[in-house]
C-alpha positions as CSV (number, residue, x, y, z in Angstrom):
1,M,7.0,-18.6,60.2
2,A,3.5,-17.5,59.2
3,K,3.0,-15.4,56.1
4,K,1.9,-11.8,56.4
5,K,-1.5,-11.1,55.1
6,I,-1.6,-8.2,52.7
7,V,-4.7,-6.2,52.9
8,R,-5.6,-4.4,49.7
9,R,-8.1,-1.7,49.9
10,A,-10.3,-0.4,47.0
11,P,-9.4,3.1,45.7
12,T,-11.8,5.8,46.7
13,S,-12.8,8.9,44.9
14,A,-10.9,10.9,47.5
15,S,-7.7,9.3,46.3
16,P,-7.9,8.8,42.5
17,R,-6.0,6.0,40.7
18,M,-2.5,7.0,39.6
19,Y,-1.0,6.1,36.3
20,G,2.6,5.9,34.9
21,D,3.2,9.6,34.8
22,G,2.3,10.1,38.5
23,K,-0.8,12.2,37.7
24,P,-4.4,11.3,38.4
25,S,-6.4,10.1,35.4
26,Q,-8.4,12.6,33.3
27,A,-11.6,10.7,34.2
28,A,-10.9,11.3,37.9
29,Q,-10.2,15.0,37.2
30,A,-13.4,15.4,35.2
31,A,-15.4,13.7,38.0
32,A,-13.9,16.0,40.6
33,G,-14.8,19.0,38.5
34,K,-11.2,20.2,38.0
35,P,-10.4,21.7,34.7
36,Q,-8.4,19.4,32.4
37,A,-5.0,20.5,31.2
38,G,-5.1,19.9,27.4
39,P,-2.9,21.1,24.6
40,R,-2.8,24.9,24.3
41,P,-3.8,26.4,20.9
42,A,-1.2,27.9,18.8
43,A,-0.9,31.7,18.7
44,G,-3.5,33.2,16.4
45,G,-5.5,29.9,16.3
46,T,-9.0,29.4,17.7
47,A,-9.6,26.9,20.3
48,G,-12.1,24.1,19.5
49,A,-12.0,24.7,15.7
50,T,-13.1,21.7,13.8
51,V,-12.3,20.7,10.2
52,A,-15.1,19.4,8.0
53,R,-14.1,16.1,6.5
54,G,-15.6,14.3,3.6
55,P,-15.8,10.5,3.0
56,V,-12.5,8.8,2.8
57,N,-11.6,6.4,0.0
58,L,-10.0,3.6,1.9
59,A,-8.8,1.7,-1.2
60,Q,-6.8,4.8,-2.2
61,E,-5.6,5.6,1.3
62,Y,-4.3,2.0,1.9
63,S,-3.1,1.0,-1.6
64,Y,0.4,0.3,-0.3
65,V,-0.9,-2.4,2.0
66,V,-1.4,-4.9,-0.8
67,G,2.1,-4.6,-2.0
68,D,3.5,-4.9,1.6
69,L,1.4,-8.0,2.2
70,K,2.7,-9.6,-1.1
71,R,6.3,-8.8,-0.1
72,L,5.7,-10.2,3.4
73,G,4.2,-13.4,2.0
74,M,7.2,-13.9,-0.3
75,I,9.7,-13.4,2.5
76,A,7.7,-15.8,4.8
77,G,7.6,-18.4,2.0
78,A,11.4,-18.0,1.4
79,L,12.1,-18.4,5.1
80,F,9.9,-21.4,5.3
81,A,11.7,-23.0,2.4
82,V,15.1,-22.2,4.1
83,L,13.8,-23.9,7.2
84,V,12.7,-27.0,5.3
85,V,16.1,-27.2,3.5
86,L,18.0,-26.8,6.8
87,G,15.8,-29.5,8.4
88,I,16.7,-31.9,5.6
89,V,20.4,-31.0,5.7
90,V,20.7,-31.4,9.5
91,R,19.3,-34.9,9.5
């Protein structure tokens, strides 16, 4: 029996690409000129308010990473040693 040929057509702007939530993408909505549904501002807040931010000291912000990497290295070394010992014992 012959196989069916599946014809795939390219999406058009009339039918925007759909994603997991079943709604058209925001890019397609912006291209179509529809207003985008975004988060609503809290009561008493101003929409579009920005906060001025200064430079961030990354060493201070991520100081815990060095300790985590050391701990991860020790655990990896210990597990590697256990594997070597088990490899010797099994033979």
